[in-house]
All heavy atoms as atom14 arrays in JSON, in Angstrom:
{
  "sequence": "MVLFLLLLIVAIALGIVGVVVKGLFYLLVIGVVVFLVSLVLSGIRMGRRRGTRYPR",
  "atom14_mask": [
    [1, 1, 1, 1, 1, 1, 1, 1, 0, 0, 0, 0, 0, 0],
    [1, 1, 1, 1, 1, 1, 1, 0, 0, 0, 0, 0, 0, 0],
    [1, 1, 1, 1, 1, 1, 1, 1, 0, 0, 0, 0, 0, 0],
    [1, 1, 1, 1, 1, 1, 1, 1, 1, 1, 1, 0, 0, 0],
    [1, 1, 1, 1, 1, 1, 1, 1, 0, 0, 0, 0, 0, 0],
    [1, 1, 1, 1, 1, 1, 1, 1, 0, 0, 0, 0, 0, 0],
    [1, 1, 1, 1, 1, 1, 1, 1, 0, 0, 0, 0, 0, 0],
    [1, 1, 1, 1, 1, 1, 1, 1, 0, 0, 0, 0, 0, 0],
    [1, 1, 1, 1, 1, 1, 1, 1, 0, 0, 0, 0, 0, 0],
    [1, 1, 1, 1, 1, 1, 1, 0, 0, 0, 0, 0, 0, 0],
    [1, 1, 1, 1, 1, 0, 0, 0, 0, 0, 0, 0, 0, 0],
    [1, 1, 1, 1, 1, 1, 1, 1, 0, 0, 0, 0, 0, 0],
    [1, 1, 1, 1, 1, 0, 0, 0, 0, 0, 0, 0, 0, 0],
    [1, 1, 1, 1, 1, 1, 1, 1, 0, 0, 0, 0, 0, 0],
    [1, 1, 1, 1, 0, 0, 0, 0, 0, 0, 0, 0, 0, 0],
    [1, 1, 1, 1, 1, 1, 1, 1, 0, 0, 0, 0, 0, 0],
    [1, 1, 1, 1, 1, 1, 1, 0, 0, 0, 0, 0, 0, 0],
    [1, 1, 1, 1, 0, 0, 0, 0, 0, 0, 0, 0, 0, 0],
    [1, 1, 1, 1, 1, 1, 1, 0, 0, 0, 0, 0, 0, 0],
    [1, 1, 1, 1, 1, 1, 1, 0, 0, 0, 0, 0, 0, 0],
    [1, 1, 1, 1, 1, 1, 1, 0, 0, 0, 0, 0, 0, 0],
    [1, 1, 1, 1, 1, 1, 1, 1, 1, 0, 0, 0, 0, 0],
    [1, 1, 1, 1, 0, 0, 0, 0, 0, 0, 0, 0, 0, 0],
    [1, 1, 1, 1, 1, 1, 1, 1, 0, 0, 0, 0, 0, 0],
    [1, 1, 1, 1, 1, 1, 1, 1, 1, 1, 1, 0, 0, 0],
    [1, 1, 1, 1, 1, 1, 1, 1, 1, 1, 1, 1, 0, 0],
    [1, 1, 1, 1, 1, 1, 1, 1, 0, 0, 0, 0, 0, 0],
    [1, 1, 1, 1, 1, 1, 1, 1, 0, 0, 0, 0, 0, 0],
    [1, 1, 1, 1, 1, 1, 1, 0, 0, 0, 0, 0, 0, 0],
    [1, 1, 1, 1, 1, 1, 1, 1, 0, 0, 0, 0, 0, 0],
    [1, 1, 1, 1, 0, 0, 0, 0, 0, 0, 0, 0, 0, 0],
    [1, 1, 1, 1, 1, 1, 1, 0, 0, 0, 0, 0, 0, 0],
    [1, 1, 1, 1, 1, 1, 1, 0, 0, 0, 0, 0, 0, 0],
    [1, 1, 1, 1, 1, 1, 1, 0, 0, 0, 0, 0, 0, 0],
    [1, 1, 1, 1, 1, 1, 1, 1, 1, 1, 1, 0, 0, 0],
    [1, 1, 1, 1, 1, 1, 1, 1, 0, 0, 0, 0, 0, 0],
    [1, 1, 1, 1, 1, 1, 1, 0, 0, 0, 0, 0, 0, 0],
    [1, 1, 1, 1, 1, 1, 0, 0, 0, 0, 0, 0, 0, 0],
    [1, 1, 1, 1, 1, 1, 1, 1, 0, 0, 0, 0, 0, 0],
    [1, 1, 1, 1, 1, 1, 1, 0, 0, 0, 0, 0, 0, 0],
    [1, 1, 1, 1, 1, 1, 1, 1, 0, 0, 0, 0, 0, 0],
    [1, 1, 1, 1, 1, 1, 0, 0, 0, 0, 0, 0, 0, 0],
    [1, 1, 1, 1, 0, 0, 0, 0, 0, 0, 0, 0, 0, 0],
    [1, 1, 1, 1, 1, 1, 1, 1, 0, 0, 0, 0, 0, 0],
    [1, 1, 1, 1, 1, 1, 1, 1, 1, 1, 1, 0, 0, 0],
    [1, 1, 1, 1, 1, 1, 1, 1, 0, 0, 0, 0, 0, 0],
    [1, 1, 1, 1, 0, 0, 0, 0, 0, 0, 0, 0, 0, 0],
    [1, 1, 1, 1, 1, 1, 1, 1, 1, 1, 1, 0, 0, 0],
    [1, 1, 1, 1, 1, 1, 1, 1, 1, 1, 1, 0, 0, 0],
    [1, 1, 1, 1, 1, 1, 1, 1, 1, 1, 1, 0, 0, 0],
    [1, 1, 1, 1, 0, 0, 0, 0, 0, 0, 0, 0, 0, 0],
    [1, 1, 1, 1, 1, 1, 1, 0, 0, 0, 0, 0, 0, 0],
    [1, 1, 1, 1, 1, 1, 1, 1, 1, 1, 1, 0, 0, 0],
    [1, 1, 1, 1, 1, 1, 1, 1, 1, 1, 1, 1, 0, 0],
    [1, 1, 1, 1, 1, 1, 1, 0, 0, 0, 0, 0, 0, 0],
    [1, 1, 1, 1, 1, 1, 1, 1, 1, 1, 1, 0, 0, 0]
  ],
  "atom14_positions": [
    [[-10.71, 6.28, 3.48], [-9.67, 7.11, 2.89], [-8.34, 7.14, 3.64], [-7.33, 7.19, 3.01], [-10.21, 8.55, 2.6], [-9.49, 9.43, 1.84], [-9.58, 8.93, 0.23], [-8.74, 10.22, -0.64], [0.0, 0.0, 0.0], [0.0, 0.0, 0.0], [0.0, 0.0, 0.0], [0.0, 0.0, 0.0], [0.0, 0.0, 0.0], [0.0, 0.0, 0.0]],
    [[-8.47, 7.18, 4.95], [-7.2, 7.07, 5.71], [-6.39, 5.82, 5.44], [-5.15, 5.93, 5.38], [-7.45, 7.46, 7.25], [-6.18, 7.2, 8.01], [-8.1, 8.78, 7.35], [0.0, 0.0, 0.0], [0.0, 0.0, 0.0], [0.0, 0.0, 0.0], [0.0, 0.0, 0.0], [0.0, 0.0, 0.0], [0.0, 0.0, 0.0], [0.0, 0.0, 0.0]],
    [[-7.05, 4.72, 5.46], [-6.36, 3.54, 5.14], [-5.68, 3.41, 3.73], [-4.53, 3.05, 3.67], [-7.46, 2.32, 5.14], [-6.98, 0.88, 4.97], [-5.9, 0.61, 6.11], [-8.05, -0.04, 4.89], [0.0, 0.0, 0.0], [0.0, 0.0, 0.0], [0.0, 0.0, 0.0], [0.0, 0.0, 0.0], [0.0, 0.0, 0.0], [0.0, 0.0, 0.0]],
    [[-6.31, 4.06, 2.77], [-5.81, 4.09, 1.39], [-4.46, 5.02, 1.46], [-3.49, 4.47, 0.92], [-6.86, 4.71, 0.41], [-6.17, 4.95, -0.81], [-5.83, 3.92, -1.8], [-5.99, 6.18, -1.34], [-5.31, 4.16, -3.0], [-5.43, 6.57, -2.53], [-5.08, 5.57, -3.36], [0.0, 0.0, 0.0], [0.0, 0.0, 0.0], [0.0, 0.0, 0.0]],
    [[-4.56, 6.0, 2.05], [-3.27, 6.98, 2.17], [-2.27, 6.45, 2.98], [-1.05, 6.41, 2.46], [-3.75, 8.31, 2.72], [-4.64, 9.16, 1.78], [-5.0, 10.4, 2.64], [-4.12, 9.48, 0.58], [0.0, 0.0, 0.0], [0.0, 0.0, 0.0], [0.0, 0.0, 0.0], [0.0, 0.0, 0.0], [0.0, 0.0, 0.0], [0.0, 0.0, 0.0]],
    [[-2.48, 5.67, 4.07], [-1.61, 4.94, 4.81], [-0.9, 3.91, 4.07], [0.3, 3.68, 3.89], [-2.1, 4.47, 6.16], [-1.13, 3.63, 7.01], [-0.14, 4.59, 7.6], [-1.95, 2.96, 8.05], [0.0, 0.0, 0.0], [0.0, 0.0, 0.0], [0.0, 0.0, 0.0], [0.0, 0.0, 0.0], [0.0, 0.0, 0.0], [0.0, 0.0, 0.0]],
    [[-1.67, 3.03, 3.32], [-1.13, 1.91, 2.55], [-0.29, 2.54, 1.27], [0.71, 1.92, 0.97], [-2.19, 1.06, 1.94], [-2.91, 0.18, 2.92], [-4.11, -0.64, 2.26], [-1.87, -0.89, 3.5], [0.0, 0.0, 0.0], [0.0, 0.0, 0.0], [0.0, 0.0, 0.0], [0.0, 0.0, 0.0], [0.0, 0.0, 0.0], [0.0, 0.0, 0.0]],
    [[-0.69, 3.63, 0.79], [0.02, 4.29, -0.3], [1.46, 4.73, 0.27], [2.4, 4.6, -0.42], [-0.79, 5.46, -0.83], [-0.32, 6.06, -2.12], [-0.37, 5.02, -3.3], [-1.16, 7.25, -2.41], [0.0, 0.0, 0.0], [0.0, 0.0, 0.0], [0.0, 0.0, 0.0], [0.0, 0.0, 0.0], [0.0, 0.0, 0.0], [0.0, 0.0, 0.0]],
    [[1.41, 5.45, 1.38], [2.77, 5.89, 1.97], [3.57, 4.68, 2.19], [4.75, 4.67, 1.94], [2.43, 6.71, 3.12], [1.76, 8.09, 2.77], [3.67, 7.04, 3.96], [1.22, 8.78, 3.96], [0.0, 0.0, 0.0], [0.0, 0.0, 0.0], [0.0, 0.0, 0.0], [0.0, 0.0, 0.0], [0.0, 0.0, 0.0], [0.0, 0.0, 0.0]],
    [[3.02, 3.6, 2.75], [3.89, 2.47, 3.07], [4.41, 1.82, 1.78], [5.6, 1.49, 1.75], [3.0, 1.35, 3.87], [3.73, 0.01, 3.91], [2.75, 1.98, 5.26], [0.0, 0.0, 0.0], [0.0, 0.0, 0.0], [0.0, 0.0, 0.0], [0.0, 0.0, 0.0], [0.0, 0.0, 0.0], [0.0, 0.0, 0.0], [0.0, 0.0, 0.0]],
    [[3.61, 1.76, 0.82], [4.07, 1.2, -0.48], [5.15, 1.95, -1.01], [6.17, 1.53, -1.64], [2.83, 1.08, -1.35], [0.0, 0.0, 0.0], [0.0, 0.0, 0.0], [0.0, 0.0, 0.0], [0.0, 0.0, 0.0], [0.0, 0.0, 0.0], [0.0, 0.0, 0.0], [0.0, 0.0, 0.0], [0.0, 0.0, 0.0], [0.0, 0.0, 0.0]],
    [[5.12, 3.39, -1.05], [6.08, 4.18, -1.57], [7.45, 4.1, -0.84], [8.42, 3.99, -1.49], [5.62, 5.77, -1.62], [4.48, 5.87, -2.67], [6.67, 6.68, -1.95], [3.79, 7.18, -2.65], [0.0, 0.0, 0.0], [0.0, 0.0, 0.0], [0.0, 0.0, 0.0], [0.0, 0.0, 0.0], [0.0, 0.0, 0.0], [0.0, 0.0, 0.0]],
    [[7.34, 4.03, 0.61], [8.39, 3.94, 1.34], [9.18, 2.61, 1.06], [10.42, 2.53, 0.96], [8.02, 4.1, 2.9], [0.0, 0.0, 0.0], [0.0, 0.0, 0.0], [0.0, 0.0, 0.0], [0.0, 0.0, 0.0], [0.0, 0.0, 0.0], [0.0, 0.0, 0.0], [0.0, 0.0, 0.0], [0.0, 0.0, 0.0], [0.0, 0.0, 0.0]],
    [[8.47, 1.5, 1.13], [8.95, 0.27, 0.74], [9.65, 0.19, -0.59], [10.69, -0.42, -0.83], [7.92, -0.91, 0.9], [7.57, -1.3, 2.3], [6.4, -2.2, 2.32], [8.71, -1.8, 3.07], [0.0, 0.0, 0.0], [0.0, 0.0, 0.0], [0.0, 0.0, 0.0], [0.0, 0.0, 0.0], [0.0, 0.0, 0.0], [0.0, 0.0, 0.0]],
    [[8.96, 0.78, -1.6], [9.58, 0.84, -2.9], [10.86, 1.57, -3.05], [11.73, 1.14, -3.67], [0.0, 0.0, 0.0], [0.0, 0.0, 0.0], [0.0, 0.0, 0.0], [0.0, 0.0, 0.0], [0.0, 0.0, 0.0], [0.0, 0.0, 0.0], [0.0, 0.0, 0.0], [0.0, 0.0, 0.0], [0.0, 0.0, 0.0], [0.0, 0.0, 0.0]],
    [[10.96, 2.73, -2.33], [12.16, 3.64, -2.29], [13.26, 2.75, -1.68], [14.41, 2.77, -2.16], [11.92, 4.85, -1.62], [11.07, 5.65, -2.63], [13.31, 5.49, -1.34], [10.58, 7.04, -1.96], [0.0, 0.0, 0.0], [0.0, 0.0, 0.0], [0.0, 0.0, 0.0], [0.0, 0.0, 0.0], [0.0, 0.0, 0.0], [0.0, 0.0, 0.0]],
    [[13.04, 2.1, -0.47], [13.94, 1.33, 0.23], [14.41, 0.21, -0.67], [15.67, -0.18, -0.8], [13.46, 0.93, 1.63], [14.46, -0.05, 2.21], [13.31, 2.09, 2.48], [0.0, 0.0, 0.0], [0.0, 0.0, 0.0], [0.0, 0.0, 0.0], [0.0, 0.0, 0.0], [0.0, 0.0, 0.0], [0.0, 0.0, 0.0], [0.0, 0.0, 0.0]],
    [[13.51, -0.51, -1.34], [13.78, -1.61, -2.1], [14.7, -1.29, -3.19], [15.59, -2.1, -3.75], [0.0, 0.0, 0.0], [0.0, 0.0, 0.0], [0.0, 0.0, 0.0], [0.0, 0.0, 0.0], [0.0, 0.0, 0.0], [0.0, 0.0, 0.0], [0.0, 0.0, 0.0], [0.0, 0.0, 0.0], [0.0, 0.0, 0.0], [0.0, 0.0, 0.0]],
    [[14.57, -0.07, -3.84], [15.4, 0.35, -5.03], [16.74, 0.83, -4.55], [17.81, 0.46, -5.12], [14.61, 1.49, -5.8], [15.52, 2.02, -6.84], [13.46, 0.83, -6.52], [0.0, 0.0, 0.0], [0.0, 0.0, 0.0], [0.0, 0.0, 0.0], [0.0, 0.0, 0.0], [0.0, 0.0, 0.0], [0.0, 0.0, 0.0], [0.0, 0.0, 0.0]],
    [[16.82, 1.66, -3.38], [18.13, 2.21, -3.06], [18.88, 1.3, -2.37], [20.24, 1.25, -2.82], [17.78, 3.43, -2.02], [18.99, 3.88, -1.38], [17.01, 4.38, -2.75], [0.0, 0.0, 0.0], [0.0, 0.0, 0.0], [0.0, 0.0, 0.0], [0.0, 0.0, 0.0], [0.0, 0.0, 0.0], [0.0, 0.0, 0.0], [0.0, 0.0, 0.0]],
    [[18.49, 0.38, -1.54], [19.4, -0.56, -0.76], [19.67, -1.79, -1.72], [18.67, -2.42, -2.01], [18.74, -1.01, 0.53], [19.68, -1.97, 1.19], [18.61, 0.37, 1.41], [0.0, 0.0, 0.0], [0.0, 0.0, 0.0], [0.0, 0.0, 0.0], [0.0, 0.0, 0.0], [0.0, 0.0, 0.0], [0.0, 0.0, 0.0], [0.0, 0.0, 0.0]],
    [[20.82, -1.95, -1.91], [21.1, -3.23, -2.78], [20.81, -4.49, -2.11], [21.2, -4.69, -0.88], [22.65, -3.18, -3.27], [22.95, -3.95, -4.36], [24.36, -3.6, -4.92], [24.54, -4.14, -6.29], [25.72, -3.56, -6.86], [0.0, 0.0, 0.0], [0.0, 0.0, 0.0], [0.0, 0.0, 0.0], [0.0, 0.0, 0.0], [0.0, 0.0, 0.0]],
    [[20.25, -5.38, -2.71], [20.0, -6.81, -2.25], [18.58, -6.73, -1.6], [18.15, -7.84, -0.99], [0.0, 0.0, 0.0], [0.0, 0.0, 0.0], [0.0, 0.0, 0.0], [0.0, 0.0, 0.0], [0.0, 0.0, 0.0], [0.0, 0.0, 0.0], [0.0, 0.0, 0.0], [0.0, 0.0, 0.0], [0.0, 0.0, 0.0], [0.0, 0.0, 0.0]],
    [[17.75, -5.7, -1.59], [16.53, -5.74, -0.98], [15.28, -5.54, -1.97], [14.37, -4.76, -1.81], [16.39, -4.64, 0.15], [17.25, -4.94, 1.35], [17.06, -3.67, 2.41], [17.02, -6.13, 2.04], [0.0, 0.0, 0.0], [0.0, 0.0, 0.0], [0.0, 0.0, 0.0], [0.0, 0.0, 0.0], [0.0, 0.0, 0.0], [0.0, 0.0, 0.0]],
    [[15.65, -6.23, -3.02], [14.57, -6.12, -4.14], [13.23, -6.73, -3.73], [12.14, -6.21, -4.15], [15.07, -6.96, -5.28], [14.16, -6.93, -6.5], [13.97, -5.81, -7.22], [13.35, -8.05, -6.86], [13.18, -5.75, -8.41], [12.54, -7.98, -7.93], [12.38, -6.83, -8.7], [0.0, 0.0, 0.0], [0.0, 0.0, 0.0], [0.0, 0.0, 0.0]],
    [[13.1, -7.6, -2.86], [11.84, -8.11, -2.37], [11.16, -6.97, -1.63], [9.77, -7.02, -1.64], [12.19, -9.26, -1.23], [12.8, -8.87, 0.04], [11.95, -8.47, 1.1], [14.15, -8.92, 0.18], [12.53, -8.14, 2.3], [14.8, -8.48, 1.33], [13.94, -8.21, 2.42], [14.55, -7.81, 3.64], [0.0, 0.0, 0.0], [0.0, 0.0, 0.0]],
    [[11.7, -5.88, -1.08], [10.97, -4.84, -0.53], [10.22, -4.05, -1.57], [9.02, -3.54, -1.3], [11.78, -3.86, 0.26], [12.24, -4.43, 1.67], [13.16, -3.36, 2.24], [11.04, -4.65, 2.49], [0.0, 0.0, 0.0], [0.0, 0.0, 0.0], [0.0, 0.0, 0.0], [0.0, 0.0, 0.0], [0.0, 0.0, 0.0], [0.0, 0.0, 0.0]],
    [[10.82, -3.89, -2.69], [10.18, -3.32, -3.93], [8.99, -4.15, -4.32], [7.88, -3.59, -4.65], [11.1, -3.13, -4.89], [10.52, -2.6, -6.26], [10.06, -1.11, -6.0], [11.64, -2.64, -7.45], [0.0, 0.0, 0.0], [0.0, 0.0, 0.0], [0.0, 0.0, 0.0], [0.0, 0.0, 0.0], [0.0, 0.0, 0.0], [0.0, 0.0, 0.0]],
    [[9.07, -5.4, -4.37], [7.95, -6.19, -4.66], [6.82, -6.18, -3.67], [5.71, -6.04, -4.05], [8.51, -7.76, -4.86], [7.31, -8.59, -5.21], [9.5, -7.8, -5.94], [0.0, 0.0, 0.0], [0.0, 0.0, 0.0], [0.0, 0.0, 0.0], [0.0, 0.0, 0.0], [0.0, 0.0, 0.0], [0.0, 0.0, 0.0], [0.0, 0.0, 0.0]],
    [[7.13, -6.19, -2.42], [6.05, -5.94, -1.34], [5.49, -4.68, -1.42], [4.26, -4.53, -1.36], [6.76, -6.14, 0.02], [7.18, -7.66, 0.26], [5.87, -5.73, 1.12], [7.97, -7.86, 1.44], [0.0, 0.0, 0.0], [0.0, 0.0, 0.0], [0.0, 0.0, 0.0], [0.0, 0.0, 0.0], [0.0, 0.0, 0.0], [0.0, 0.0, 0.0]],
    [[6.22, -3.6, -1.85], [5.68, -2.24, -2.0], [4.7, -2.15, -3.1], [3.64, -1.63, -2.98], [0.0, 0.0, 0.0], [0.0, 0.0, 0.0], [0.0, 0.0, 0.0], [0.0, 0.0, 0.0], [0.0, 0.0, 0.0], [0.0, 0.0, 0.0], [0.0, 0.0, 0.0], [0.0, 0.0, 0.0], [0.0, 0.0, 0.0], [0.0, 0.0, 0.0]],
    [[5.0, -2.94, -4.24], [4.07, -2.96, -5.42], [2.75, -3.64, -4.96], [1.74, -3.23, -5.32], [4.76, -3.53, -6.65], [3.74, -3.85, -7.67], [5.91, -2.63, -7.02], [0.0, 0.0, 0.0], [0.0, 0.0, 0.0], [0.0, 0.0, 0.0], [0.0, 0.0, 0.0], [0.0, 0.0, 0.0], [0.0, 0.0, 0.0], [0.0, 0.0, 0.0]],
    [[2.98, -4.78, -4.33], [1.77, -5.55, -3.81], [0.86, -4.74, -2.98], [-0.36, -4.55, -3.07], [2.15, -6.88, -3.18], [1.05, -7.56, -2.56], [2.86, -7.79, -4.2], [0.0, 0.0, 0.0], [0.0, 0.0, 0.0], [0.0, 0.0, 0.0], [0.0, 0.0, 0.0], [0.0, 0.0, 0.0], [0.0, 0.0, 0.0], [0.0, 0.0, 0.0]],
    [[1.45, -4.01, -1.97], [0.73, -3.13, -1.07], [-0.05, -2.05, -1.9], [-1.13, -1.78, -1.56], [1.57, -2.52, 0.04], [0.93, -1.54, 0.78], [2.17, -3.64, 0.97], [0.0, 0.0, 0.0], [0.0, 0.0, 0.0], [0.0, 0.0, 0.0], [0.0, 0.0, 0.0], [0.0, 0.0, 0.0], [0.0, 0.0, 0.0], [0.0, 0.0, 0.0]],
    [[0.7, -1.5, -2.8], [0.08, -0.47, -3.68], [-1.1, -1.07, -4.42], [-2.19, -0.31, -4.49], [1.09, 0.08, -4.7], [0.53, 1.18, -5.57], [0.19, 2.39, -5.13], [0.33, 0.9, -6.91], [-0.22, 3.38, -5.95], [-0.15, 1.85, -7.8], [-0.47, 3.09, -7.26], [0.0, 0.0, 0.0], [0.0, 0.0, 0.0], [0.0, 0.0, 0.0]],
    [[-1.03, -2.14, -5.05], [-2.14, -2.78, -5.82], [-3.25, -3.06, -4.8], [-4.42, -2.86, -5.19], [-1.66, -4.07, -6.52], [-0.78, -3.78, -7.53], [-0.28, -5.1, -8.19], [-1.26, -2.91, -8.86], [0.0, 0.0, 0.0], [0.0, 0.0, 0.0], [0.0, 0.0, 0.0], [0.0, 0.0, 0.0], [0.0, 0.0, 0.0], [0.0, 0.0, 0.0]],
    [[-3.07, -3.67, -3.58], [-3.92, -4.01, -2.64], [-4.81, -2.61, -2.31], [-6.04, -2.56, -2.18], [-3.39, -4.56, -1.34], [-4.52, -4.56, -0.19], [-3.02, -5.99, -1.75], [0.0, 0.0, 0.0], [0.0, 0.0, 0.0], [0.0, 0.0, 0.0], [0.0, 0.0, 0.0], [0.0, 0.0, 0.0], [0.0, 0.0, 0.0], [0.0, 0.0, 0.0]],
    [[-3.99, -1.49, -2.12], [-4.77, -0.17, -1.73], [-5.58, 0.23, -2.81], [-6.76, 0.69, -2.48], [-3.68, 0.76, -1.32], [-2.94, 1.13, -2.43], [0.0, 0.0, 0.0], [0.0, 0.0, 0.0], [0.0, 0.0, 0.0], [0.0, 0.0, 0.0], [0.0, 0.0, 0.0], [0.0, 0.0, 0.0], [0.0, 0.0, 0.0], [0.0, 0.0, 0.0]],
    [[-5.09, 0.06, -4.17], [-5.98, 0.47, -5.17], [-7.28, -0.42, -5.38], [-8.38, 0.03, -5.53], [-5.25, 0.4, -6.6], [-4.22, 1.45, -6.77], [-3.46, 1.08, -8.12], [-4.86, 2.73, -6.82], [0.0, 0.0, 0.0], [0.0, 0.0, 0.0], [0.0, 0.0, 0.0], [0.0, 0.0, 0.0], [0.0, 0.0, 0.0], [0.0, 0.0, 0.0]],
    [[-7.17, -1.71, -5.07], [-8.19, -2.67, -5.07], [-9.25, -2.21, -3.98], [-10.47, -2.24, -4.13], [-7.91, -4.2, -5.07], [-9.14, -4.99, -4.66], [-7.1, -4.53, -6.27], [0.0, 0.0, 0.0], [0.0, 0.0, 0.0], [0.0, 0.0, 0.0], [0.0, 0.0, 0.0], [0.0, 0.0, 0.0], [0.0, 0.0, 0.0], [0.0, 0.0, 0.0]],
    [[-8.7, -1.97, -2.82], [-9.69, -1.63, -1.74], [-10.27, -0.29, -1.98], [-11.48, -0.23, -1.5], [-8.89, -1.52, -0.39], [-8.34, -2.79, 0.24], [-7.5, -2.63, 1.5], [-9.54, -3.74, 0.58], [0.0, 0.0, 0.0], [0.0, 0.0, 0.0], [0.0, 0.0, 0.0], [0.0, 0.0, 0.0], [0.0, 0.0, 0.0], [0.0, 0.0, 0.0]],
    [[-9.66, 0.71, -2.47], [-10.29, 1.92, -2.71], [-11.4, 1.86, -3.76], [-12.51, 2.42, -3.82], [-9.37, 3.06, -3.12], [-8.64, 2.69, -4.32], [0.0, 0.0, 0.0], [0.0, 0.0, 0.0], [0.0, 0.0, 0.0], [0.0, 0.0, 0.0], [0.0, 0.0, 0.0], [0.0, 0.0, 0.0], [0.0, 0.0, 0.0], [0.0, 0.0, 0.0]],
    [[-11.0, 1.02, -4.82], [-11.99, 0.64, -5.92], [-13.46, -0.02, -5.41], [-14.45, 0.36, -5.75], [0.0, 0.0, 0.0], [0.0, 0.0, 0.0], [0.0, 0.0, 0.0], [0.0, 0.0, 0.0], [0.0, 0.0, 0.0], [0.0, 0.0, 0.0], [0.0, 0.0, 0.0], [0.0, 0.0, 0.0], [0.0, 0.0, 0.0], [0.0, 0.0, 0.0]],
    [[-13.07, -0.79, -4.48], [-14.28, -1.64, -3.86], [-15.16, -0.53, -3.03], [-16.29, -0.58, -3.18], [-13.85, -2.75, -3.02], [-13.24, -3.88, -3.84], [-15.02, -3.31, -2.08], [-12.65, -4.95, -3.14], [0.0, 0.0, 0.0], [0.0, 0.0, 0.0], [0.0, 0.0, 0.0], [0.0, 0.0, 0.0], [0.0, 0.0, 0.0], [0.0, 0.0, 0.0]],
    [[-14.5, 0.27, -2.4], [-15.24, 1.21, -1.47], [-16.06, 2.28, -2.48], [-17.1, 2.64, -2.12], [-14.22, 2.03, -0.53], [-13.79, 1.07, 0.54], [-12.98, 1.77, 1.49], [-13.85, 2.71, 2.3], [-13.42, 3.52, 3.27], [-12.21, 3.53, 3.51], [-14.34, 4.31, 3.8], [0.0, 0.0, 0.0], [0.0, 0.0, 0.0], [0.0, 0.0, 0.0]],
    [[-15.37, 2.7, -3.4], [-15.88, 3.68, -4.38], [-17.12, 3.0, -5.07], [-18.12, 3.6, -5.34], [-14.99, 4.26, -5.4], [-13.89, 5.15, -4.66], [-12.69, 5.75, -5.88], [-13.57, 6.96, -6.63], [0.0, 0.0, 0.0], [0.0, 0.0, 0.0], [0.0, 0.0, 0.0], [0.0, 0.0, 0.0], [0.0, 0.0, 0.0], [0.0, 0.0, 0.0]],
    [[-16.99, 1.73, -5.53], [-18.15, 1.02, -6.08], [-19.26, 0.87, -5.19], [-20.4, 1.01, -5.56], [0.0, 0.0, 0.0], [0.0, 0.0, 0.0], [0.0, 0.0, 0.0], [0.0, 0.0, 0.0], [0.0, 0.0, 0.0], [0.0, 0.0, 0.0], [0.0, 0.0, 0.0], [0.0, 0.0, 0.0], [0.0, 0.0, 0.0], [0.0, 0.0, 0.0]],
    [[-19.15, 0.72, -3.84], [-20.15, 0.53, -3.01], [-20.92, 1.96, -2.74], [-22.11, 1.95, -2.57], [-19.78, 0.06, -1.64], [-19.39, -1.39, -1.53], [-19.26, -1.76, -0.12], [-18.35, -2.87, -0.03], [-17.65, -3.21, 1.03], [-17.82, -2.58, 2.09], [-16.88, -4.16, 1.02], [0.0, 0.0, 0.0], [0.0, 0.0, 0.0], [0.0, 0.0, 0.0]],
    [[-20.26, 3.01, -2.82], [-20.78, 4.2, -2.68], [-21.82, 4.66, -3.77], [-22.72, 5.49, -3.44], [-19.76, 5.32, -2.44], [-18.94, 5.33, -1.23], [-18.07, 6.42, -1.03], [-17.32, 6.27, 0.22], [-16.19, 7.0, 0.4], [-15.89, 7.94, -0.39], [-15.55, 6.88, 1.57], [0.0, 0.0, 0.0], [0.0, 0.0, 0.0], [0.0, 0.0, 0.0]],
    [[-21.52, 4.22, -4.85], [-22.38, 4.67, -5.98], [-23.96, 4.18, -5.81], [-24.8, 4.82, -6.16], [-21.86, 4.1, -7.28], [-20.78, 4.82, -7.88], [-20.49, 4.41, -9.29], [-18.99, 4.53, -9.42], [-18.34, 3.97, -10.38], [-18.88, 3.12, -11.27], [-17.07, 4.16, -10.53], [0.0, 0.0, 0.0], [0.0, 0.0, 0.0], [0.0, 0.0, 0.0]],
    [[-24.08, 3.01, -5.29], [-25.28, 2.41, -5.16], [-26.11, 2.86, -3.93], [-27.25, 2.56, -3.77], [0.0, 0.0, 0.0], [0.0, 0.0, 0.0], [0.0, 0.0, 0.0], [0.0, 0.0, 0.0], [0.0, 0.0, 0.0], [0.0, 0.0, 0.0], [0.0, 0.0, 0.0], [0.0, 0.0, 0.0], [0.0, 0.0, 0.0], [0.0, 0.0, 0.0]],
    [[-25.49, 3.63, -3.07], [-26.17, 4.02, -1.74], [-26.78, 5.31, -1.84], [-27.45, 5.74, -0.9], [-25.15, 3.88, -0.58], [-24.05, 4.91, -0.89], [-24.59, 2.57, -0.31], [0.0, 0.0, 0.0], [0.0, 0.0, 0.0], [0.0, 0.0, 0.0], [0.0, 0.0, 0.0], [0.0, 0.0, 0.0], [0.0, 0.0, 0.0], [0.0, 0.0, 0.0]],
    [[-26.66, 6.12, -2.93], [-27.24, 7.38, -2.98], [-28.71, 7.31, -3.37], [-29.05, 6.52, -4.27], [-26.56, 8.31, -3.92], [-25.18, 8.63, -3.51], [-24.55, 9.65, -4.44], [-23.22, 9.97, -3.7], [-22.53, 11.04, -4.31], [-23.1, 11.84, -5.19], [-21.43, 11.36, -3.83], [0.0, 0.0, 0.0], [0.0, 0.0, 0.0], [0.0, 0.0, 0.0]],
    [[-29.56, 8.02, -2.74], [-30.91, 7.96, -3.1], [-31.3, 9.31, -3.64], [-30.91, 10.36, -3.23], [-31.77, 7.78, -1.72], [-31.47, 6.49, -1.09], [-30.69, 6.47, 0.15], [-32.06, 5.25, -1.67], [-30.53, 5.14, 0.65], [-31.67, 4.04, -1.07], [-30.91, 4.0, 0.03], [-30.69, 2.81, 0.66], [0.0, 0.0, 0.0], [0.0, 0.0, 0.0]],
    [[-32.11, 9.34, -4.59], [-32.66, 10.65, -5.22], [-33.51, 11.37, -4.29], [-34.35, 10.73, -3.5], [-33.25, 10.21, -6.46], [-33.81, 8.72, -6.28], [-32.74, 8.22, -5.4], [0.0, 0.0, 0.0], [0.0, 0.0, 0.0], [0.0, 0.0, 0.0], [0.0, 0.0, 0.0], [0.0, 0.0, 0.0], [0.0, 0.0, 0.0], [0.0, 0.0, 0.0]],
    [[-33.43, 12.64, -4.38], [-34.27, 13.52, -3.49], [-35.53, 14.02, -4.23], [-35.53, 14.26, -5.37], [-33.37, 14.66, -2.88], [-32.53, 14.13, -1.93], [-31.78, 15.43, -1.37], [-30.91, 14.94, -0.31], [-30.34, 15.75, 0.62], [-30.51, 16.9, 0.64], [-29.5, 15.22, 1.44], [0.0, 0.0, 0.0], [0.0, 0.0, 0.0], [0.0, 0.0, 0.0]]
  ]
}
């Protein structure tokens, strides 16, 4: 969860800098890629957790 939040904060910061500073559009693209990677990683982790619960 900490990794997801850290990647999310980095993606938001890169996106804001990429939009505000003229000529740094590539930072916006990197921010979007980092955001998508964090979503994929959190989806994989949530998918694994479903199968590990045992009924009592």
